[in-house]
N, C-alpha and C positions, 0 to 999 in steps of 0.2 A: 884411415879409410881401412875397415878388412878384407879380408882374402876373400875370396868366396869359397863355396866347400861343397864339393859335392855331396850328394846324397846315395850314397850309392846301396842301405839297406830302405828305402821308400821304392826297387826298381821294380819290376815284375823278375823274377828268373824266368830263365825260359821252360824251365819245367814246372812249373804253375801257370803259363799263358799257357800250355798244350792239354794240361789236365783241364785248363775252365775252356776248351774247345774242342776236346773230347765228350768233355760231359754235358755240351750243349748240345752236341752231337749227338746223345743217348737220348736223352730228354726228347727231341726232337723227333728218335726210331721208337720212342716207344709210345708216342703221339702217331704219327700216323696210323703203327700196330693197334691201336685200341679207335682208333677210326675206322681202319678197315673192320674188325672186331664188327663197330657197330653198324657198316653200313652195306656189308656181306649182304646181308638175307635181303638187301632192300636190289639191289643189283640181280640177285637171284629170277625173278620174273619175266626181266624184259630177257634175259639172257636166255630162258625159257622161251616163249613166247617166240624172236627169233630165228634158235634154232631150227623151232618148227615150224615158219613158216617158210625158211630156207628149203627143208626138205619136202613142204609139200609144195614149192615150185618149180625146184628140181623135183621132183618123182614127175610128172603131169609129163601125158606124152605129148610129141612133138606133133603137131599138125604143120602139113604142108600147103602152105597158101594156095601155089600156084596150082594144084591139082585140083582149085577148090569150080566145081559145078553147079554151084547152085548157084541160080539166080536172085539179083537187088531186090527187092523188099519195092517195089511201086503204086503209087496210089493215085490212083486217075479221079479225077476234081473237074465237077463238071457245073 
């Protein structure tokens, strides 16, 4: 029976493993950057509309409902 031999050359060195991880993170970062470049123009109209709606809402004068002396509408049914 032959003794078991360890295959030290087949093991992944730490530098190769770190290179693989950082390379994968680089590919993911490039994908995210390209996706933002493509989808950022599509996000502009909702953002502008939201800003304008908030500005319109915030610039409306405040009404005091306690001092409202108007009578409610009353309909007489015959």
